[in-house]
C-alpha positions, 0 to 999 in steps of 0.5 A: 462526534469527536472534534478533530482539535481534541483528537490530534495528539501530535504537535501541529506542524511538526515532524519527529526526527531523532526522537524530537518534534521539530518544525521544518527548516523553512517553517513552511506548512501544508494545509490538511483538509477534511475531504468530507466537507473541504474544510481545513482541519490542521497543518503539517510541516513542509519538509525540504532537503535540509530536513531530509538530511537531518532525518537520514543522519539520525537514522544512520547514527541509530543504525550504527548504535549499540542500542539498536544494532546489538539489540537481541533479535528476541527483544526486537520482536518483543518491541514490535509486539508492543507496537502492535498493542499500542495500535490496538489500544488507540484503535478508535482514535487512529480510525477517526484520524484516518476518517478526518484525513482520508475520508474513509468510513470509521467502520471500514478503518476499524475493520481493515486499517487497524487490524492490518496495521497491528497484525503486520507488527505482530507478524514481523515480530516473529521474523526478528529471530528467524532471519538467519543464513545457512552453511554452504558446502563449497568445493573450492580447491579441495581444502576444508572450508567453513562457509556460511551466509548471513542476513544483514540489514540493508541499512537506512530505509526511506519509506514513501507511502500513499494516501489511500491507506495511510496507516496500514501502508506506513505500518507495512513498511516500518514493520518490515524494516524494523524486523530486518534491523533497519532504521527508517525515514518515513514520508507519508503522503502530504494529503494524509499524514496525521495517522502516520505522525501519530503512529510514529509517536506511538512507536516511540512510546513503545520503546524504539530507540531515538532515531530508529524511526523518523517521519518527515512530512511534505510534498513528493517533489521536494521531500520525496525527491530528496529521499529518492536521491539521497546517498545516505539512504540504502533502500527506497520503499515506495507505494503509489502511482506507476508514473511516480515509481518510475521517477523514483527508480531513476532518482535512486540510480545515484548510489544504486540504492535498493528499490521496492515499488508497489505501484498501480493496477487495473485488475480484472474480474471474471464471472463464469457461467457457473458462478454463484451469482448471489456471491459473485454480484456483490463480491464483484461490486465491492471489489471495485467500489470498496473505499470508493475505488481508491485501492491499487488492486481494485477490480475495475475491469469486469468480464461476465459470461454472455449467458449471465451478462444481463442479470449480473449487470442488473444486480451490480447496479442494484448493489451500487445504488444501495451503498450508503455514501457520506461522511465517514464518521456517520456509522451507517455510511459504507462509502466516503468521499474521494481524497481531494477535489483534484481526485474528484475532478480526475474521476469525473473526467473519466466518466466523460471519457466513458460516455464519449467513447461509446460505453453504456452508462448503467448507473452513477456518473455523478457527484453527490452531496452539497459539500465534500468530494463524493462520486457515486458508484458508476458502472459502464456496460458493453465496454471495449479494450480500446476505451480509456476507462478500460485501459487506464487506472482511475482510482475511483468508483468506476467499473467497466463491464464486458461480455465474453464467451470463451475462457481462453479469450477472456484470459487474454483480455484480462492479461491485456494490460500494462499492469499485473497487480491482482485479478479475481475469478468467480466459478464453482469449477475447481479445474477452471479455477486452477487453470485460470489462476495459472494463466492470469498474469497477476501477483495475487489471484483471488477465487470466489473472493477479493482483496484477501491480503494477509501478512503471511502472503507476499503482495506485489505485482507483475509488469508495471505494477512494481518491483519486489514483494511486500510482507511475508518472508519474501517481503522482509527479506528484501530489507536485507542483504546476503553476505557470504563468508568463507573461512579456510580451515586448512593451509593451501598445499603447493608443489 
């Protein structure tokens, strides 16, 4: 097993600002913990307002420099392709970093995080030469005009990313920003910064000019708050909890910076009477338990038709109890630990709430192992809409299950949430699939599958699940501003 000290390639306790590795102005650090055993494995810099100021100044200078602003779009696209190749060349190293830092199994990181990270740079590289405007036939006062629109970079982007998919979420935001011609100050989650630091290092090795991508590490209440309030930042792109997203939106009002928010979810899953249960049962189980439930679009509310409720719940329990859990560097493990002791305690508090509120504990409901922050996949049956485990985002491996009889009623129940990030449906009836997908209030609806996220498909949510969309053409366009230009080709006629 690779030793973490040999794995970390970036200077310990430092950040990359304007192409130079530096300590924080205060020289304070934050301990990095391996959630599989609770041991300290490294430290990162604890950035403050002064460090954010330095990073923003570097990004602003780079934005206005000819090296970046005059780079040919086709060359910027080639640069993003080079970054994608760098990620692929260092895939095993990055996957191990994710496992040490976040707890996820290396196999899962190799299957999901690494391809997602490389592919978004490759996909966005194609947009660099295609973000054009259009000519517009204006009427005006009857004279001949030449009118057109342009797409301009929004400017300096402050990207704040979460701890559940550290590498992929950093890659999404950086790739979109670079494709649009922006510059970036990245603040990864303080619990999981190692892979983001290495990513930015690889981005510079690929040839990105100094100051175009900077990374500051630190706490949300200091570095994150400084970024949200900073008048030198033109857009904040945030992925995380809805509560924090609301604070960021308020802080961003100072200079009316653009705000993109990819926030929480409480996604419903519906298994119809005609569903293929051999696919629906493991599919619904993994839709909740994958990455130990630490996914914004995890389908944690399951509604099962009354006629198949009993076999589905029995099958779900069999799947839950069969999933190998343990250290992510052990190849056979499918589920790793939760990210921290605080998160483990939070999830276990919901287990107690579920019991107290009258749900039937089908399986799980316990921590696991002698060390680390593991929680067994947990299923509650016969749940009702007023229960905390049904209403609130838990971000852990807890699935609530309820029976239904009428499709119209279950759709109303599925939509009865403050969130609207995703939903899934299991049915063999094409008509049911299309009608129900049309009625579900969610940014992504998956039928007979779950979690199919692709660079070509916009991702984001309704209601309190956020503002705007990530990736695809819709995502990258939100890193631009539209400029209208009108040129009079004839003189005005008076009298």
